[in-house]
C-alpha positions as CSV (number, residue, x, y, z in Angstrom):
1,M,-40.7,-18.6,-117.5
2,T,-39.1,-21.9,-116.6
3,R,-35.4,-22.7,-116.8
4,A,-36.2,-24.8,-119.9
5,D,-37.9,-21.8,-121.5
6,E,-34.9,-19.7,-120.7
7,A,-32.5,-22.2,-122.3
8,A,-34.6,-22.1,-125.5
9,A,-34.9,-18.3,-125.4
10,P,-33.0,-16.0,-127.9
11,N,-29.4,-15.2,-127.1
12,G,-30.3,-11.7,-126.0
13,R,-32.6,-13.0,-123.3
14,T,-30.0,-15.6,-122.2
15,R,-27.4,-12.8,-121.9
16,D,-29.8,-10.7,-119.8
17,A,-30.4,-13.7,-117.5
18,A,-26.6,-14.1,-117.1
19,R,-26.2,-10.4,-116.4
20,T,-29.0,-10.6,-113.8
21,Q,-27.4,-13.6,-112.1
22,A,-24.0,-11.9,-112.1
23,E,-25.5,-8.7,-110.5
24,I,-27.2,-10.8,-107.9
25,L,-23.9,-12.5,-107.0
26,D,-22.1,-9.2,-106.9
27,V,-24.6,-7.7,-104.4
28,A,-24.9,-11.0,-102.4
29,T,-21.1,-11.1,-102.1
30,R,-21.0,-7.7,-100.5
31,E,-24.0,-8.4,-98.3
32,F,-22.8,-11.7,-97.0
33,A,-19.3,-10.3,-96.4
34,R,-20.8,-7.3,-94.6
35,A,-23.5,-9.0,-92.5
36,G,-22.4,-12.7,-92.4
37,Y,-24.5,-15.6,-93.4
38,D,-27.0,-15.3,-90.5
39,G,-27.3,-11.5,-90.8
40,A,-27.7,-11.2,-94.6
41,R,-31.2,-10.9,-95.9
42,V,-32.4,-12.0,-99.3
43,D,-34.9,-9.1,-99.2
44,E,-32.0,-6.6,-98.8
45,I,-30.1,-8.3,-101.6
46,A,-33.1,-8.0,-103.9
47,A,-33.6,-4.4,-103.0
48,R,-30.0,-3.6,-104.0
49,T,-30.4,-5.2,-107.4
50,R,-32.7,-4.7,-110.4
51,T,-34.6,-7.8,-109.7
52,T,-36.9,-9.4,-107.1
53,K,-36.7,-11.8,-104.3
54,R,-38.8,-14.2,-106.4
55,M,-36.2,-14.1,-109.2
56,I,-33.4,-14.7,-106.7
57,Y,-35.1,-17.8,-105.5
58,Y,-35.8,-18.8,-109.2
59,Y,-32.1,-18.6,-110.1
60,F,-30.5,-19.9,-106.9
61,G,-33.2,-21.8,-105.0
62,G,-32.8,-20.0,-101.6
63,K,-30.5,-18.2,-99.2
64,E,-28.3,-21.3,-98.6
65,Q,-27.9,-22.0,-102.2
66,L,-27.2,-18.3,-103.0
67,F,-24.4,-18.3,-100.3
68,T,-22.9,-21.4,-101.8
69,A,-23.0,-19.9,-105.3
70,V,-21.2,-16.8,-103.9
71,L,-18.5,-19.0,-102.4
72,E,-18.1,-21.0,-105.6
73,R,-17.6,-17.9,-107.6
74,A,-15.2,-16.4,-105.0
75,Y,-13.0,-19.6,-105.0
76,G,-13.3,-19.8,-108.7
77,V,-11.5,-16.4,-109.1
78,I,-8.4,-17.4,-107.2
79,R,-8.4,-20.9,-108.8
80,E,-8.5,-19.4,-112.2
81,A,-5.6,-17.0,-111.4
82,E,-3.7,-20.1,-110.2
83,R,-4.4,-21.9,-113.5
84,R,-3.2,-18.9,-115.5
85,L,0.1,-18.6,-113.5
86,D,3.1,-19.3,-115.7
87,V,6.3,-20.1,-113.8
88,E,7.6,-22.9,-115.9
89,H,10.4,-20.7,-117.3
90,L,11.5,-19.5,-113.9
91,D,14.1,-21.1,-111.6
92,P,12.6,-22.8,-108.5
93,V,13.4,-19.9,-106.2
94,A,11.8,-17.3,-108.5
95,A,8.9,-19.6,-109.2
96,I,7.9,-20.2,-105.6
97,R,8.3,-16.5,-104.9
98,R,6.0,-15.6,-107.8
99,L,3.4,-18.1,-106.6
100,A,3.5,-16.5,-103.1
101,E,3.1,-13.1,-104.6
102,L,0.0,-14.3,-106.5
103,T,-1.8,-15.3,-103.3
104,F,-0.6,-12.1,-101.6
105,D,-2.0,-9.8,-104.3
106,H,-5.2,-11.7,-104.7
107,H,-6.1,-11.6,-100.9
108,E,-5.2,-7.9,-100.7
109,Q,-7.4,-7.1,-103.7
110,H,-10.3,-9.3,-102.6
111,P,-11.1,-8.5,-98.9
112,D,-14.6,-9.8,-99.4
113,F,-13.1,-13.3,-100.1
114,I,-11.3,-13.2,-96.8
115,R,-14.6,-12.3,-95.0
116,L,-16.5,-15.0,-96.8
117,V,-14.0,-17.7,-95.9
118,S,-14.0,-16.6,-92.3
119,I,-17.8,-16.8,-92.2
120,E,-17.8,-20.2,-93.8
121,N,-15.3,-21.4,-91.2
122,I,-17.7,-20.2,-88.5
123,H,-20.3,-22.5,-90.1
124,G,-17.9,-25.4,-90.2
125,A,-17.4,-25.3,-94.0
126,E,-20.9,-26.9,-94.4
127,H,-21.6,-25.1,-97.6
128,I,-18.3,-26.0,-99.2
129,A,-18.7,-29.6,-98.1
130,A,-22.1,-29.7,-99.8
131,S,-21.0,-28.1,-103.0
132,E,-20.1,-30.5,-105.8
133,K,-18.4,-27.7,-107.7
134,L,-16.1,-26.8,-104.9
135,G,-15.4,-30.5,-104.3
136,R,-14.1,-30.8,-107.9
137,I,-12.3,-27.4,-108.2
138,G,-9.3,-28.4,-106.1
139,S,-6.3,-26.1,-106.1
140,P,-4.2,-25.7,-109.2
141,A,-1.6,-24.1,-106.9
142,L,-0.8,-27.4,-105.3
143,D,0.1,-28.9,-108.6
144,V,2.3,-25.9,-109.3
145,I,3.9,-26.1,-105.9
146,R,4.7,-29.8,-106.3
147,R,6.4,-29.2,-109.7
148,I,8.4,-26.3,-108.2
149,L,9.4,-28.4,-105.2
150,A,10.5,-31.3,-107.3
151,A,12.6,-29.0,-109.5
152,G,14.1,-27.3,-106.4
153,Q,14.9,-30.6,-104.7
154,E,16.4,-32.0,-107.9
155,S,18.7,-29.0,-108.2
156,G,19.6,-29.2,-104.5
157,L,18.1,-25.8,-103.7
158,F,15.2,-27.1,-101.5
159,T,15.0,-29.6,-98.7
160,A,13.5,-32.9,-99.7
161,D,10.8,-33.2,-96.9
162,V,8.6,-30.2,-97.7
163,D,5.0,-31.0,-98.2
164,A,3.1,-29.0,-100.8
165,V,0.0,-28.6,-98.7
166,D,2.0,-27.4,-95.7
167,L,3.7,-24.8,-97.9
168,H,0.4,-23.7,-99.4
169,A,-0.9,-23.3,-95.8
170,M,2.2,-21.3,-94.9
171,I,1.7,-18.9,-97.8
172,S,-2.1,-18.6,-97.3
173,S,-1.8,-18.0,-93.6
174,F,0.3,-14.9,-93.9
175,C,-1.7,-13.5,-96.8
176,F,-5.0,-14.2,-95.0
177,F,-3.9,-12.8,-91.7
178,R,-2.8,-9.5,-93.2
179,V,-6.4,-8.8,-94.4
180,S,-8.5,-10.6,-91.8
181,N,-6.7,-9.2,-88.8
182,R,-5.9,-5.8,-90.2
183,H,-8.1,-3.8,-87.8
184,T,-7.3,-5.6,-84.6
185,F,-3.6,-5.6,-85.4
186,R,-3.6,-1.9,-86.0
187,V,-5.4,-1.1,-82.7
188,L,-3.1,-3.4,-80.7
189,F,0.2,-2.6,-82.4
190,D,-0.4,0.7,-84.2
191,R,0.5,-0.8,-87.5
192,D,-1.6,-1.2,-90.6
193,L,-0.7,-4.5,-92.3
194,V,-2.4,-3.3,-95.5
195,D,-0.9,0.2,-95.6
196,P,-0.1,0.8,-99.3
197,A,3.3,2.3,-98.3
198,Q,4.2,-1.1,-96.8
199,H,2.9,-3.2,-99.6
200,E,6.2,-4.1,-101.2
201,H,7.8,-4.6,-97.7
202,Y,5.3,-7.3,-96.8
203,R,5.2,-8.8,-100.3
204,T,9.0,-9.3,-100.2
205,M,8.9,-10.4,-96.6
206,L,6.5,-13.3,-97.5
207,G,8.8,-14.4,-100.3
208,D,11.8,-14.3,-98.0
209,M,10.0,-16.3,-95.4
210,V,9.1,-19.0,-97.9
211,I,12.5,-19.3,-99.4
212,A,14.2,-19.3,-96.0
213,Y,11.9,-22.2,-95.0
214,L,12.6,-24.2,-98.2
215,T,16.4,-23.7,-97.9
216,A,16.8,-23.9,-94.1
217,E,18.3,-27.4,-94.0
218,R,20.7,-26.7,-96.8
219,A,21.8,-23.4,-95.1
220,A,22.3,-25.3,-91.8
221,E,24.5,-27.8,-93.5
């Protein structure tokens, strides 16, 4: 069956194909996160799904394209959450805190995303650079941050020289580190950064850090 045949197939068959692709991506996500790009094997991914290696190649084209599809879907999840974020009714301080909490919660709930991003950095982001979809997806969070910063600066709450990308990096860094370095940090300092008992402590700490950064100049004056 060709892709053209599939497109012309009854809706039931199209839904089955969509479910098969979703299952492949689910298993591939776990396998790439576990073994890395070099260590993951398409044979193993096929063995863990209800399909064959041939069908994986049919749907995705090869291991490289499959990993790219995994990345595209992983980034799509956080971008969709950013798009759904509604902070327009909040004051600038509450709005930026809510945005930080969104990233905090997402990264904690999606440890495979953290591993995938780490793996892609090892490979120089070559798959992201080659992906047209990821090149277009952008980050809705940046637009939200810019609007919040503008409102905060207009009201006099925030300093005027804060860059949205810098602030995004600040928030992402803390959230990413908690998950990516959890095990080494625990061994070195005997503290689990993802301990459920400390969830609210670190969540609040992130918001406090961000607000302190945004209001530092005003406080100093």
